[in-house]
C-alpha positions in Angstrom: 5.6 -25.1 16.9 7.0 -28.3 18.3 6.2 -29.7 21.7 9.6 -28.7 23.0 9.2 -25.1 21.8 5.7 -24.9 23.4 7.1 -26.2 26.7 9.9 -23.4 26.7 7.5 -20.7 25.7 5.3 -21.7 28.6 8.1 -21.8 31.0 9.4 -18.3 30.1 5.8 -17.0 30.2 5.4 -18.4 33.7 8.8 -16.9 34.8 7.8 -13.5 33.5 4.4 -13.8 35.3 6.1 -14.5 38.6 8.4 -11.5 38.2 5.4 -9.3 37.5 3.5 -10.8 40.4 6.3 -9.7 42.7 6.1 -6.2 41.3 2.4 -6.1 41.8 2.7 -7.5 45.3 5.3 -4.6 46.1 2.9 -2.0 44.6 0.1 -3.4 46.7 2.2 -3.2 50.0 3.2 0.2 49.2 -0.4 1.5 48.6 -1.6 -0.3 51.8 1.2 1.1 53.8 0.5 4.7 52.7 -3.3 4.3 53.2 -2.8 2.9 56.6 -0.4 5.5 57.7 -3.1 8.3 56.4 -5.8 6.5 58.4 -3.7 6.2 61.5 -2.6 9.8 61.4 -6.3 10.9 61.0 -7.4 8.7 63.9 -4.6 10.0 66.2 -6.3 13.3 66.5 -9.8 11.9 67.2 -11.2 10.8 70.4 -11.5 7.2 69.5 -7.9 6.9 68.4 -6.7 8.6 71.5 -8.8 6.4 73.7 -7.4 3.3 72.0 -3.8 4.6 72.7 -4.7 5.3 76.3 -6.3 1.8 76.7 -3.3 0.0 75.4 -1.0 2.1 77.8 -3.3 1.1 80.7 -2.9 -2.6 79.8 0.8 -2.4 79.7 0.9 -0.4 83.1 -1.6 -2.3 85.4 0.3 -1.2 88.6 -1.2 2.0 90.0 1.5 2.4 92.6 4.2 2.1 90.1 3.3 3.6 86.7 6.7 3.0 85.2 6.6 -0.6 85.8 5.4 -2.6 82.8 3.2 -5.8 83.0 5.0 -9.0 83.6 8.1 -10.3 85.4 11.2 -8.2 85.9 13.1 -10.1 83.1 10.5 -9.4 80.6 11.3 -5.7 80.9 15.1 -6.4 80.5 14.3 -8.6 77.5 12.2 -5.9 76.0 15.0 -3.2 76.6 17.4 -5.5 74.7 15.2 -6.3 71.8 14.2 -2.6 71.4 17.8 -1.6 70.9 17.7 -3.7 67.6 15.8 -0.6 66.3 18.0 2.0 67.5 20.0 4.1 65.1 23.4 3.0 66.5 22.6 -0.7 66.3 21.1 -0.3 62.8 24.0 1.8 61.6 26.4 -0.9 62.8 24.5 -3.7 61.2 24.1 -1.6 58.0 27.9 -1.0 57.9 28.5 -4.7 58.1 26.0 -5.6 55.5 27.2 -2.8 53.1 30.9 -3.9 53.5 29.8 -7.5 52.7 27.9 -6.4 49.8 30.8 -4.2 48.4 33.1 -7.3 48.9 30.8 -9.2 46.7 30.6 -6.5 44.2 26.9 -5.9 44.7 27.2 -2.3 43.9 23.5 -1.6 43.3 22.4 -3.3 46.4 24.9 -1.3 48.5 23.7 1.9 47.0 20.0 1.1 47.5 20.6 -0.1 51.2 22.4 3.3 51.9 19.7 5.4 50.1 17.0 3.3 52.0 18.5 3.9 55.4 19.1 7.6 54.8 15.7 8.0 53.4 14.1 6.3 56.4 15.9 8.6 58.7 14.7 11.5 56.7 11.0 10.2 56.7 11.2 9.6 60.5 12.5 13.0 61.4 10.4 14.8 58.8 7.2 13.2 59.9 7.9 13.7 63.6 8.6 17.5 62.8 5.2 17.7 61.0 3.0 16.0 63.6 5.0 17.0 66.9 3.0 14.5 68.9 3.9 14.2 72.7 5.2 10.9 74.0 3.3 9.0 76.7 3.7 10.5 80.2 7.3 10.4 81.4 6.2 8.4 84.5 5.0 5.6 82.1 8.3 5.4 80.2 10.7 2.7 81.1 13.4 4.0 78.6 14.8 7.5 77.8 13.3 9.3 74.7 14.6 12.3 73.0 12.2 13.6 70.3 8.5 13.6 69.1 6.4 10.4 69.2 4.7 10.1 65.9 5.7 8.0 64.0 7.9 5.6 65.9 11.5 5.9 64.4 12.4 2.6 65.8 9.5 0.7 64.2 10.0 2.7 60.9 13.7 2.1 60.6 13.7 -1.5 61.8 11.0 -2.2 59.2 13.0 -0.5 56.4 16.3 -2.3 57.3 15.3 -5.8 58.2 12.8 -6.1 55.5 15.1 -4.7 52.9 17.9 -7.0 53.9 15.5 -10.0 54.0 14.4 -9.2 50.4 18.1 -9.2 49.3 18.8 -12.4 51.0 15.9 -14.1 49.3 17.8 -13.8 46.1 20.5 -16.2 47.5 18.0 -19.0 48.2 16.5 -20.9 45.3 14.0 -22.9 47.5 10.7 -21.1 48.4 10.7 -22.3 52.0 14.0 -20.6 52.6 12.8 -17.5 51.1 9.7 -17.4 53.3 11.8 -18.2 56.4 14.3 -15.2 55.6 11.3 -12.8 55.0 9.5 -14.1 58.0 12.6 -13.4 60.2 12.8 -9.9 58.9 9.1 -9.2 59.6 9.3 -10.7 63.1 12.3 -8.6 64.0 10.5 -5.4 62.9 7.4 -6.4 64.8 9.2 -7.3 68.0 11.0 -3.9 67.9 7.7 -2.1 67.5 6.0 -4.0 70.2 8.7 -3.4 72.8 8.3 0.5 72.0 4.8 0.2 73.3 5.5 -2.2 76.1 8.3 0.1 77.5 6.0 3.1 77.3 8.2 5.1 74.7 5.5 5.2 72.1 1.7 5.0 71.8 0.4 2.1 69.9 -0.7 4.1 67.0 3.0 5.6 66.6 4.1 2.0 66.1 1.4 1.2 63.6 2.3 4.3 61.7 6.1 3.4 61.8 5.4 -0.1 60.4 3.1 1.2 57.6 5.7 3.9 56.4 8.6 1.5 56.8 7.0 -1.3 54.8 6.0 1.3 52.1 9.4 2.6 51.9 11.0 -0.7 51.8 8.7 -1.7 48.9 9.6 1.4 47.0 13.3 0.8 47.4 12.7 -2.7 46.0 10.8 -1.5 43.1 13.5 1.2 42.3 16.2 -1.5 42.6 14.2 -4.0 40.4 13.8 -1.3 37.7 17.4 -0.2 38.0 18.8 -3.6 37.8 16.8 -4.3 34.6 17.8 -1.0 33.1 21.5 -1.4 34.1 21.8 -5.0 32.9 20.2 -4.2 29.5 22.8 -1.5 28.9 25.8 -3.2 30.7 26.1 -0.2 33.0 28.8 -0.4 35.9 26.3 0.2 38.7 24.8 -3.3 39.0 25.3 -6.3 41.1 27.9 -8.8 40.1 26.7 -12.4 40.0 27.8 -14.5 42.9 30.4 -17.3 42.1 28.2 -19.7 43.9 25.1 -18.8 41.7 24.2 -21.6 39.3 24.1 -20.8 35.6 20.5 -19.9 34.5 18.5 -22.7 33.1 15.6 -21.6 30.8 13.8 -24.9 31.2 13.5 -24.4 35.1 11.4 -22.0 37.1 
């Protein structure tokens, strides 16, 4: 084996290792998310877990004469109300429609299908788990926004995590540099975290509801990525129609680069 052949073999092996590392990382996030949800669901029914939720609510509502007024200046409440809408089904549905139409225009068939399935599955998970646990919301007097269904898990936290994390993972494929990938992923994580935090701040959910929503949302988003990853490899190997078309801006693959 010549030196050039050895170098090419090493580069391909390293590329494969990176791809498998991504799969292992997704599996790990999925496992951690499921275990975290199970732990939070168990603690929710125990005295320690309920005391924690009550304490967090008390921190957010320090004004005894006005239990519906959250901590901080008036504009913070208005800002939280604006941010929390980023996890609402109407806003997410609008954003999803825009992203799906864009993906279809770029002939990203597989990504479009997976995003639709991800959001539909996220709604099903949210409503199904709420029906199973049927947890009461925080007291109405402490709620700064209107709520309509059960509390556990937080649907806003779950769906925003699924959507923003899924879109962020899709966008990382468009950026060759690692710092851009990390930035996009960071933005997705921060948006999901902000939505969840505002649900607690506005008294719409207990803290454990949000933790559970984050956990389930992250696990479901990683399951979607694993399915899309496996489907993409299967489809490409068989030249099936349901796969993402390469972008015209994508550079041609170079086997000597990683």
